[in-house]
C-alpha positions in Angstrom: 188.1 198.2 140.7 188.5 200.5 143.6 184.7 201.0 143.8 184.5 197.6 145.5 187.3 198.5 147.9 185.4 201.7 148.8 182.7 199.7 150.5 185.0 197.5 152.4 187.5 200.7 154.1 189.1 199.5 149.0 200.3 195.2 138.0 203.9 195.2 138.3 206.1 198.0 136.9 208.0 197.3 133.7 211.4 195.8 134.5 213.3 198.7 133.0 211.4 201.2 135.1 212.0 199.2 138.2 215.7 199.0 137.5 215.9 202.7 136.8 214.1 203.4 140.1 216.4 201.1 142.0 219.4 203.1 140.7 217.9 206.2 142.3 217.5 204.6 145.7 213.9 203.3 145.3 212.6 200.3 143.4 210.5 197.3 143.8 211.4 194.3 146.0 209.9 191.0 147.2 211.0 188.8 150.1 213.4 190.5 152.4 214.9 192.9 149.9 214.1 196.5 149.1 214.9 198.1 152.4 215.8 201.8 151.7 219.4 202.9 152.5 220.1 204.6 155.8 218.9 208.2 155.8 217.0 207.8 152.5 216.0 211.2 151.1 212.5 212.4 151.8 210.1 211.1 149.2 212.0 207.9 148.5 209.5 205.2 147.6 210.1 201.5 147.8 207.6 199.0 146.4 207.1 195.4 147.4 205.2 193.1 145.0 202.6 190.9 146.6 203.1 187.2 145.7 199.4 186.6 144.7 198.6 188.0 141.3 195.6 190.4 141.0 195.3 190.3 144.8 193.1 193.5 144.9 194.9 194.9 147.9 192.8 197.2 150.1 193.2 198.6 153.7 196.2 198.0 156.0 197.1 198.5 159.6 200.1 198.2 161.9 199.9 194.9 163.7 200.8 194.1 167.3 203.9 192.3 166.1 205.5 195.4 164.5 204.6 194.3 160.9 202.1 195.8 158.5 198.9 193.8 157.8 196.7 194.2 154.7 193.7 192.5 153.0 193.6 190.9 149.6 189.9 191.3 148.7 188.3 188.6 146.5 184.7 187.5 145.9 185.4 184.2 147.6 188.0 183.8 150.2 190.9 186.1 149.6 193.9 186.5 152.0 195.2 188.4 154.9 198.7 189.6 154.2 201.6 190.5 156.5 204.7 192.5 155.5 207.7 193.2 157.7 209.4 196.6 157.5 212.2 194.7 155.6 209.7 193.7 153.0 209.2 190.0 153.8 205.6 189.0 152.9 203.4 186.2 154.3 199.8 185.4 153.3 197.1 183.7 155.2 193.9 182.5 153.4 190.5 183.5 154.5 187.7 180.9 154.7 185.8 180.4 151.5 182.7 182.0 153.1 184.5 185.4 153.3 183.6 187.7 150.5 185.4 191.0 149.6 187.3 191.5 152.9 187.9 195.2 153.4 188.6 197.2 156.5 191.0 195.9 159.2 192.3 197.1 162.5 194.4 195.9 165.3 192.2 195.2 168.3 192.8 195.8 172.0 193.2 192.0 172.3 196.3 192.2 170.0 194.5 190.4 167.2 193.6 191.5 163.7 190.0 192.3 163.1 188.6 192.4 159.5 185.1 193.2 158.1 183.8 191.7 154.8 180.8 192.2 152.5 179.1 189.0 153.5 178.2 190.3 157.0 181.2 188.9 158.7 183.6 190.1 161.3 186.8 188.0 161.2 189.4 187.9 164.0 192.9 186.6 163.2 195.9 185.9 165.4 199.3 186.9 164.1 199.8 183.2 163.3 196.9 183.3 161.0 194.4 181.4 163.1 190.9 182.8 162.3 187.4 182.9 163.8 184.4 184.4 162.0 181.4 186.1 163.6 178.2 187.3 162.0 177.3 191.0 161.9 173.8 192.6 161.4 174.9 194.1 158.1 178.0 194.9 156.0 180.4 197.1 158.0 182.6 199.9 156.7 185.7 201.2 158.4 186.6 199.5 161.7 188.2 201.4 164.5 188.9 200.8 168.2 186.9 203.1 170.3 187.9 204.8 173.6 185.8 202.1 175.3 188.0 199.4 173.8 185.2 198.0 171.7 185.4 197.5 167.9 183.2 200.0 166.1 182.0 200.0 162.5 179.3 201.8 160.5 176.7 199.7 158.7 177.0 200.6 155.1 173.5 200.0 153.9 171.4 200.4 157.0 173.0 203.6 158.5 173.5 202.1 162.0 176.6 202.3 164.0 177.7 199.1 165.7 180.1 198.2 168.5 181.5 194.7 169.1 183.4 193.3 172.1 186.6 191.3 171.5 184.4 188.2 172.1 182.6 189.1 168.8 179.4 190.1 170.6 177.3 193.0 169.4 177.2 195.5 172.3 175.8 198.6 170.7 173.5 199.2 167.7 172.9 202.9 167.3 170.9 204.7 164.5 172.9 207.5 163.0 170.3 209.5 161.2 172.6 209.5 158.2 170.6 209.8 154.9 173.3 208.3 152.7 175.7 205.4 153.1 178.1 205.8 155.9 181.3 203.9 155.3 184.2 205.8 157.0 184.9 206.1 160.7 187.6 207.6 162.9 188.1 208.4 166.5 188.5 212.2 166.8 190.8 214.2 169.0 187.7 214.8 171.2 187.3 211.0 171.7 184.1 210.9 169.8 183.4 208.8 166.7 183.3 210.7 163.4 181.4 209.2 160.5 181.7 210.1 156.8 180.1 208.6 153.7 178.6 209.3 150.3 177.3 212.7 151.4 178.5 216.2 152.3 177.3 215.4 155.8 179.8 214.6 158.6 178.5 212.7 161.6 179.7 212.8 165.2 178.7 210.1 167.7 179.3 209.8 171.4 180.0 206.4 173.0 176.3 206.3 174.0 175.0 206.9 170.4 174.1 210.6 170.5 174.7 211.6 166.9 175.0 215.2 165.5 175.2 215.8 161.7 177.2 218.7 160.2 176.9 219.8 156.5 180.2 220.6 154.9 178.6 222.0 151.8 180.2 224.4 150.9 183.1 223.9 150.2 182.4 220.2 149.6 179.7 219.2 147.2 179.9 215.5 146.8 181.2 213.0 149.4 184.0 212.2 151.8 186.4 209.2 152.0 188.8 208.9 154.9 189.1 210.8 158.2 192.2 211.3 160.3 192.7 212.9 163.6 195.4 215.6 163.1 198.3 216.6 165.4 196.6 220.1 165.5 193.5 218.8 167.2 191.4 219.0 164.0 189.9 216.4 161.7 191.4 216.0 158.3 189.2 214.6 155.6 189.7 213.5 152.0 187.1 214.5 149.4 188.0 212.6 146.3 185.5 213.8 143.8 186.0 217.5 144.9 189.8 216.9 144.9 190.1 218.6 148.3 191.6 218.0 151.7 189.5 219.5 154.4 190.4 220.7 157.8 187.4 220.5 160.2 187.1 221.4 163.8 185.5 219.1 166.4 182.6 221.6 166.3 181.9 220.5 162.8 183.2 223.8 161.2 185.3 223.7 158.0 188.4 225.7 158.9 190.0 225.4 155.5 189.8 223.4 152.3 192.9 222.7 150.2 192.8 221.8 146.5 195.1 218.9 145.6 197.5 220.2 143.0 197.1 217.3 140.6 193.8 217.7 138.6 191.5 214.8 139.4 194.1 213.3 141.8 191.2 212.1 144.0 192.7 212.0 147.5 191.6 208.8 149.3 193.4 207.5 152.4 194.9 209.9 154.9 196.9 209.4 158.1 199.1 211.5 160.4 202.8 211.1 159.8 205.7 211.0 162.2 206.8 214.5 160.9 203.7 216.4 162.2 202.1 216.5 158.7 199.3 214.5 157.2 200.0 212.0 154.4 197.4 210.9 151.8 197.0 208.8 148.7 195.8 209.9 145.3 194.0 207.0 143.8 193.7 208.4 140.3 196.7 210.8 140.4 199.0 207.9 141.4 200.8 210.0 144.0 201.4 210.1 147.7 200.7 213.5 149.1 201.9 215.3 152.2 200.0 218.3 153.7 201.2 220.4 156.6 198.7 221.6 159.1 198.9 225.0 157.5 198.0 223.6 154.1 201.2 223.2 152.1 201.0 220.2 149.8 203.9 218.2 148.3 203.3 215.3 146.0 205.4 212.3 145.2 204.7 210.1 142.1 204.3 206.4 142.8 206.7 204.5 140.5 204.2 202.0 139.2 201.9 203.4 136.6 198.1 203.1 137.3 198.9 201.7 140.8 195.9 203.3 142.4 197.4 203.9 145.9 194.7 203.3 148.4 195.2 202.8 152.2 198.0 204.5 154.1 199.3 204.3 157.6 202.4 205.4 159.6 204.7 202.4 160.1 206.8 201.5 163.1 210.0 202.2 161.1 209.2 205.9 160.6 208.0 205.4 157.0 204.5 205.8 155.6 203.2 202.5 154.2 200.5 202.3 151.5 198.7 199.7 149.4 198.3 199.7 145.6 194.9 198.4 144.7 195.8 198.0 141.0 199.6 197.9 141.2 199.5 194.7 143.3 202.2 196.0 145.7 202.7 197.5 149.1 204.8 200.6 149.1 206.7 202.7 151.7 207.7 206.3 151.5 210.3 208.1 153.6 208.9 211.3 155.1 
């Protein structure tokens, strides 16, 4: 199922298990419950079930209202979800023309921007009022660039696009990428960094000057998410290789760190409030923490086969993540 979520930037626990977890300070919650106790121990995970069954939850972002926003990806329609840091969930339906909504980001206009697989760019207010624009092709990961435009790579055509907050296409740059480019991040050097189904990492300036770097070795397959680390380097998940890479802004691999869980498949990655990087293991069903010197700690997600996917640092100091198969949004205390 998460293969579909990959292109877009991609079940409840048994009652006895949830009760046992709650007794340990974690547990699942819906509505306004489930807030962890004050000074919860590091690694405490709380899960919040999403009201819509089989929602196929993908990416998430911190909204301008201090809540977390996430997408529920469906072949027709789907929903935009909002969860407060206390666990209260609201859902806003997409138009029926929206198909497999994926990546989302908070724009410089304080709205939520979402890309889908039907060549749409959707903008939503925090009240759920939405407008849909047409894009030249399916977009991957959305980011806000240093120029305050919304940037996204075209998955199938290997162009890099930029849109204004009026929904207008303002840049359409070829990347020279030979494989699908789906993942994008603003680096510590204020350039755009592009990853995809290739060992090649791309760097683009705001005027479309692209440089490609091969990360093979140590990586042999493809990359997933990119994060700008507190150490001034790029941190990249390589799921098939089961590695976390540390890469300089010169495109040099400084280190590669194997994930301890075999076939854990690291996926989303984000800087945490503690100076470390936090990542999801979509097959290993764990949340991982890696220091900038490469020390990894893993925390099992309570729900079996949850497929933790996107992850972001929340305004409450916790790391928030989505469960593509667990149908929950989770939060872990660093």
